[in-house]
C-alpha positions as CSV (number, residue, x, y, z in Angstrom):
1,M,12.7,-3.0,4.5
2,R,12.6,0.3,2.7
3,L,9.5,-0.6,0.9
4,R,7.7,-1.5,4.2
5,S,8.9,1.8,5.7
6,A,7.6,3.7,2.7
7,F,4.3,2.0,2.9
8,L,4.0,2.8,6.6
9,L,4.7,6.5,6.0
10,F,2.1,6.7,3.3
11,C,-0.4,5.2,5.7
12,A,0.5,7.7,8.4
13,L,-0.2,10.7,6.2
14,C,-3.5,9.3,5.1
15,L,-4.6,9.2,8.7
16,A,-4.5,13.0,8.7
17,F,-7.7,13.0,6.7
18,A,-9.8,10.2,8.4
19,I,-12.4,10.2,11.1
20,P,-12.4,7.2,13.4
21,G,-15.1,4.8,12.5
22,G,-14.5,5.1,8.8
23,S,-16.6,8.2,7.9
24,L,-15.0,10.8,5.7
25,A,-13.7,14.0,7.1
26,A,-16.5,16.5,6.5
27,D,-17.8,14.1,3.8
28,G,-14.6,14.7,1.8
29,K,-15.3,18.4,1.5
30,N,-11.8,19.4,2.6
31,L,-9.8,16.8,0.7
32,L,-7.6,19.0,-1.5
33,V,-5.0,16.5,-2.7
34,L,-6.6,13.1,-2.3
35,D,-9.6,12.1,-4.4
36,K,-12.8,13.6,-3.0
37,N,-14.6,10.4,-4.1
38,I,-12.4,8.1,-2.1
39,S,-14.3,5.6,0.0
40,S,-14.4,6.0,3.7
41,E,-12.6,2.6,4.1
42,E,-9.8,3.6,1.6
43,L,-9.4,7.0,3.2
44,K,-9.0,5.4,6.6
45,K,-6.4,2.9,5.3
46,T,-4.5,5.7,3.6
47,M,-4.5,7.9,6.7
48,E,-3.4,4.9,8.8
49,A,-0.5,4.3,6.4
50,Y,0.6,7.9,6.5
51,A,0.5,7.9,10.4
52,A,2.5,4.7,10.5
53,Q,5.2,5.9,8.1
54,L,5.6,9.1,10.1
55,G,5.3,7.5,13.5
56,V,2.5,10.0,14.5
57,K,-1.1,10.1,15.6
58,C,-4.0,12.0,14.0
59,V,-3.5,15.0,16.3
60,F,-0.1,15.6,14.7
61,C,-1.9,17.1,11.7
62,H,-5.4,17.7,13.1
63,V,-7.0,19.8,15.8
64,G,-8.7,17.1,17.9
65,E,-11.4,15.4,15.9
66,Q,-12.1,18.4,13.8
67,Y,-10.5,16.8,10.7
68,E,-11.8,19.4,8.2
69,K,-9.9,22.2,9.9
70,D,-6.6,23.5,8.4
71,D,-5.3,25.1,11.5
72,K,-2.1,23.2,11.8
73,K,1.0,23.7,9.7
74,Q,1.6,20.0,9.7
75,K,-1.6,19.4,7.7
76,Q,-0.4,21.9,5.0
77,D,3.0,20.3,5.0
78,A,1.4,16.8,4.6
79,R,-0.5,18.0,1.5
80,K,2.8,19.3,0.0
81,M,4.5,16.1,0.8
82,I,1.7,14.0,-0.8
83,R,2.0,16.1,-3.9
84,L,5.8,15.5,-3.9
85,V,5.4,11.8,-3.7
86,L,2.9,11.9,-6.5
87,E,5.3,14.0,-8.6
88,M,8.1,11.6,-8.0
89,K,6.0,8.7,-9.0
90,S,4.9,10.4,-12.2
91,R,8.5,11.4,-13.1
92,K,10.2,8.3,-11.7
93,A,12.9,8.2,-14.4
94,D,13.9,11.8,-13.5
95,F,14.4,10.9,-9.8
96,F,15.3,7.2,-9.6
97,K,16.9,4.3,-11.3
98,T,14.4,2.5,-13.5
99,T,14.5,-0.6,-11.4
100,I,12.7,1.0,-8.4
101,K,9.1,0.0,-8.1
102,D,6.3,2.6,-7.8
103,T,5.2,1.1,-4.5
104,A,8.6,1.9,-3.0
105,I,8.2,5.6,-3.7
106,Q,6.5,6.7,-0.6
107,C,6.9,9.1,2.4
108,A,8.9,6.5,4.4
109,M,11.7,6.6,1.9
110,C,12.9,9.7,3.7
111,H,10.9,9.8,6.9
112,R,11.6,6.3,8.1
113,G,9.0,6.4,10.8
114,R,9.8,9.9,12.0
115,P,7.8,13.1,11.7
116,Q,10.9,14.9,10.4
117,P,13.4,13.2,8.1
118,E,16.9,13.1,9.5
119,A,19.6,14.8,7.5
120,Y,22.1,12.6,5.8
121,V,25.7,13.3,6.9
122,P,28.3,11.5,4.9
């Protein structure tokens, strides 16, 4: 269940950089974290995964259909969070038990379908 949630959050954040119909946001010119050479199809899948994992729509991070704009704080935060997930994957042993799979290390680990992670209160 956690793996599925993680995957969905990853998809949700990816949506923040895609344009409906599969074309790249400003031809990939404003992709600062994701690979600028990502295919339109892969970018769209990635963004859909991020959106699903956060339980949001594109406008959560974007100003309408102006996907290249950086006017919203949420888009800047998404970039930081993508970097965080990449860092956790690259230093998995520092953060997790060795038995966790790389595919489980995604945004949904904390977000669980919500734009803001809920605080853990023991």
